[in-house]
N, C-alpha and C positions, 0 to 999 in steps of 0.2 A: 504494500499499500504506499501511496505517496501522500505527502502533505499537500492538500489542495486549498485550505483556507485556515483562518484564525478567527476566533470570536473573542472579543474583549469589550467590556462596558456595554454589552448587548448589541454590538455591531459586528457583522460578519464581513471579513475582508478576504480577498483572494491573494494569491502569491505575490501579485504586483501592487498590493495595498489598495486595490480598487474596492470600494464599498459594494457589497452584494445585497445588503439588506435594507437599502433605502426604500422607504415607503411601507415596510412591513410593520404590522402592529400586533400587539398582544393584549387580549381582553380576558378578564376573569370570567369564569363560568360557575357552575354549581356542581356540588357533589364531587369535589376533588378534581375538577376538570378546568381547562382554560383553552382559549382559541388563539391561534396564530394565523394571521391573514396576510397574503401577498398583495402587492400593489394592484394586481389584476383581479383581485377579489377571490382568489382561490383560498379556501379556508381549511385549516387543519385543526381538528380537535385533539387535545392531548389530555389523557387521563391516566391516573395511577391505577395500576392493576392490583387488586386485592388490598386497597388502602395502604399501600407501601410504595415508596418511590424507587424501589429496586428494579421495577419494570414499568416503563411508561408505554402506553399504546397511543400511537399517533395515526389518526384516520382522516382521510378526506371523504366525507360522506357523499359528495356529489359525484365523484369518480370511482369510489370504492377502493382506493389505494389505502393500505394499512401497513404500518411498520411497528416493530417492537424495539424499544431502546432499553437494553438490559444494562444494569450496573454490573461491571466486572471488576470488583475490587474498588479501592478508593480512588476516585477521580477518573475512571474510565467507563465509557458507555459504548456498547457495540450496537449497531443498527442492523436489523434483519427485516427483510420483507416477509410479511405473514404468509404469503403464498410459497416462499422458498425458505423455510425455517432454518436450515443448516448453513445457508450461504450468507456470510458476513458482507454487507454492502459498504459499511463505513465504520470508523472508530473515532470517537471524540475523546480526547485526552487532556486532563488538566495539566497545565504547564507552568503554574506558578506555585511557589511553596508557601506564600503568605495568604492564600485563600481569596485573592482579589477577583478571581473569575476569568482567567485567561486560559483558553482551550485551543488546542490544535485539532484540526479536522483532517482525517486521513481517509482516502478512498482510492480506488483504481481510476486513474485519469481516463482510461479508455471507456469507462462507463458513462461519460458525459456527452459524447457525440458533439463536441464543439461548444456546448453551452452548459452553464452551471445549473443543476437540477433544483427545482423548488423544494422537493422533499428534503434535500440535504441542508438547505438554508433553514427550513422549518425544524429539522432535527437539531441543528446547532443552536437555534434560538430556544427550543424546548429544554435542551440540556443546560444552557446558560441560565434559564429561568428557574430551573429546579436545583441545579448543583452549583450555581454561581455564587457570588459573594454572600447572598442572604441564606442560601440553602433552605429552600422551601421544605417544610415538613407537612406531609399530608396524613 
């Protein structure tokens, strides 16, 4: 896997320091859930599985895409497509020792087909929202 992005202070940057998350928003939901919305209006619902932040389920209800963001030890989340449970799509790794919420985003560059995928930006923002400086407890 290659490093494809960084997330710090709630902003996702690519390798060239270009901001990828301009126009994205995060809204609180109910029952341990929240929404992340792209500038194009594509919404991702993120909710804790079994009332624990060890596994987050991220779903786009309009298109039926679903991903699981598993906590793999302290400061690491792996991203799996629900339809392909054994295949790791990405890894989001905490890269600061002071808990300020800087994460590296790692994935296979060939998976992007020339553009950065919305699901990966949403996964990075979800990880930062839950595991970032405040560390949300559900």
